[in-house]
N, C-alpha and C positions, 0 to 999 in steps of 0.2 A: 499734434498733442494726441489725438486716437489711438493712433499706431501705438506711441509710448503706454498709454493706458492696457491695451490689450496686450502689451509684452510682460508689464508688470503681474497680470493675472495669470500667466503661464506656470510659473512655481507653483502655484496656489493650485492649479489645476492639476498639475502633476501629481502633488502630495494627496490632494482628494483620490484620485485615479490609484495611485500605490496603494491608500487605506483601503478601497472598495475592495482591491483584487485581495486584499492581507485578509478581509472579514471573509471573501467568498470561500476563502479556504483554510478558513479556523475550524479545527475540530469540534470546539465546544458547540457549534451548532448543529451537530451530528443528532438525527433522533433513529432509534430503532424499535423493531416491533415488540410488542409486551413479552416478557421473557427473557430480554436480552440487555443487559447494562453493563456497563465498563467503569472502571473507578477513573482511569488515566487516559488521555488520547496525546498524539503528537500529529502537527500539522506536518508533513515529509516535505522537504525543500523542491521539489521537484514533481513533474507528472499531475499536478492538482491532488495530490494523494494523501489520506489519513490513516494513523492506525491507531486502534483503541486496545485497552487491555484491562486485565483485572491478574494480578500475578498471585499464585497460592502459596507462600512459602512452605507450608506445611508439606508439600508433595513435589515442590518445584516444578509445577505446571502453569500455564498462564492460558486465559481465556483471551483470543485473539479477534477482532473484526478489524478487517482492512477493506478501506473505500475509496474507490479512483472513478473520476467522471471517463465515460467510455462510450462511443454508438454500439449499439444493441450489437451488430454484426463482428464487433471486435472483443478484444480478450483484455484482462487484467491479471497480474498475478503478484505474489509476494511470498517472500520464503526465508528462510535462515540459512547461512554459511558457516556451518560449525568448524570449519577445516581451515578456513583461510578469508579472504574478504573477496568481492568480486561475483560475478554470476556462475563461472565454472564450479561445479561442487555442491551447490547449492540444493538443498532440499525445497520445493516451492510448491505452491497452491496454485491454481489455473483457473480463473472464472471465466466461461464463454455460452454460448446458444447453441444448441444444435437447429438443424434447418427448420424444426418445428419449432423454435421458441423456447424451448425448455433449458433451463439455466443449471449447469451442472460444475463442480469443483474437480479438477484432475489434481492427483498427487504425482510429482513425478521429480527426478533428480536431473539435473542439468550436466550430464557428462562432459560435454563440451559446446562449443560456440554453434554447433549443429545439433542440438540435442534429437534424441530418437522422442520424446514426450511421450515416452511409455508409461501407463498408469501402473504404480505400484509403491511399495514402500519408502518412506524417505530416511534419511541418516539419522533420525530421532524420532520417538514414539510419538502417536496420535492417539488419545485415548479414546476420542469421539471422533465420528465420522465427519468431516467437514462438511460445509454446506454454503451455497452462494445463492444470491440474489439481484436480480435488476430492476432497480425504482428510482426514478426520476432522472435517469440518464447516468446512473454511477452504478458499477457492480460493487457488490459488498461480499467478502470473502468473510466465514463463520468458521474458526478452527479451534480446538485446543491441543496444545502443543507441551511435551515433555520438554524444558529447555535442556538441550545438549549439555553434558557434564555439570549437570546440576548448577550452571552457572547464569548469573542473573544477565549478565553481560554478553550480548549477541550480535553478530554481524547481520543485518539486515540487508534484502535486497528486494526490490520491486521493479514492474516493467508493466507496460502497455503495448498492444499494437493491432494490425487488423486481422481480419479473418472473414470466411465466406460460408456459409451453409455449415456452420462448425467446424470448419477448418480452422487451425490455428497458424495465421500467416508469420512470417518474419517481421520482427520490430526494426524501427529505425536505428543506425546505428552513428549517430552523432546527437550532439545536443543534448536534452533532458534525460534521453534514453540510453546513454552512456555517464550518466552523473546518479543514478537511483541505487546509491549503497549508501547506509549508514550503520553506525553500532548504536545500541540502544540499551540501557540499563533498565530491566524491566522492574527493578525494586526501586530507585531513587527516580526514575523517570528521565535521567540526563540523556544527552545525547552527544555524538561526535559530529558536527556539521550544523547547519543553520536552519534549525527547526525550531519549531515550539512547543515543550511539552506540558500539558497543563492537567488540570483535573476538572473533568467538564461539569 
């Protein structure tokens, strides 16, 4: 009888664990430093990441914060592919730490699956220099972008991988690391994929 009783509890335990995992990645729990606030957010479906934004229809720009858990020696990236979907051709922001622990945001275009990661301009305007921070076991990238072709619907990509003394190592090529792409409407907040878009 005792064994049957324990078995009966297993579905409830599974539901509670799932709810706890979802709460841990709920973008609405995100906090930001004074002077940084965002009107909407989306809990992305993989890599524990979230994206926050405020869209400005007057000039077609969006203030963005991308946040993802990572070890201090690793790196995270977020970007937009204005030509297609997937990583190749994307203009991305990469946050990492150098050997002294200083956090920086690199801007680069992923020209292939083995990109040079040369710091440079993207395929869309970035009116304000990007910034990044590492707090509480997570990187946050702050950027203001002019949405390509003045379209509110954009193909996002995001990624994470290991690093060492400031060097950016290659990310995994299976599992969540090959699922990290999704379209987002910066005006309506609608996504194509299983994320949760909300107002914080």
